[in-house]
N, C-alpha and C positions, 0 to 999 in steps of 0.2 A: 134601345137605350132605356134604362130605368131613371124615373124621376125621383129625386131625393124625397119629394112630397109623399110618395106612396111606399117608401122603404122605411123600416124601423128596426130596433134591436129585437132579436129573438126573445129576450127577457121580458118584452112587452106584449107578447102574444098571448091571446086567451086560449084556454084549453079547449081542444077539439078543433082548433084552426089548422088548415093546411097552408104551407108556406114554401117558397123557394129561396134558397141562399142566393144573395146577390153579391155580397162582399164580406170579407173578413178584415176587420180593422185593427187586429192585434198585430204583434210582431211575427217574425219568422219562427219562433218556437211554437207559438199558438197555431199559427197557420199549418205548420208541419204536423202537429199533434192532431189537428182536426182532419187533415188530409189522411193520416194514418187510420183513422176511425171512419172515413168514408164521407166527411162533411166538407164539401167545396162548393164554389160557386156553381149554380145550376142544380143542386141537389134539392129534391122536394122532400119535406118532412111534415109530419103531423105533431102538434104539441099535445102530449097525452095529459100532462100535469104541470102547472106552473105555480110553484110555491113561493111566489114573491114575498120577500126578496131572497128566497133560497133557490134550492136546485130546481132545474126544468127537466122534465122527461120527455124525449122526443122518440119517434120511431119512423121507419120507412121499410120498405121491402128488402133493401141491401143490408143495412146496419142493424135492423131488428130494434129493440127498445134499448135506449141508453140514457143515463142521467149525467147531465153536465151542470157545473156550478153556475150561479148567477153572473159572476164576473165574466166567464167564458161566454154565456149566452148574451151578455150585453155587447160583446165585440162581433157577434154574428148578425149581419144586417140582411133582412129578409124582406119579401114582398108577398102579398096574399096571392095564391093561385086561383 
């Protein structure tokens, strides 16, 4: 079980960090959209670029590189791997 003290929004992650998705705090539409692109709890990703408060570029072996908006990134709760 993950402690809330060690998890935080993807929008707060520094470039070059590897993290694991713990939870998606958005509604069904956001959760469905993220699942469609391969981002779900347990997925490990690397933050390539974080243009706070703009888009976040992430990548992993399955999804490749993808750019997501700041609002979406703020609803993806992660922990450091």
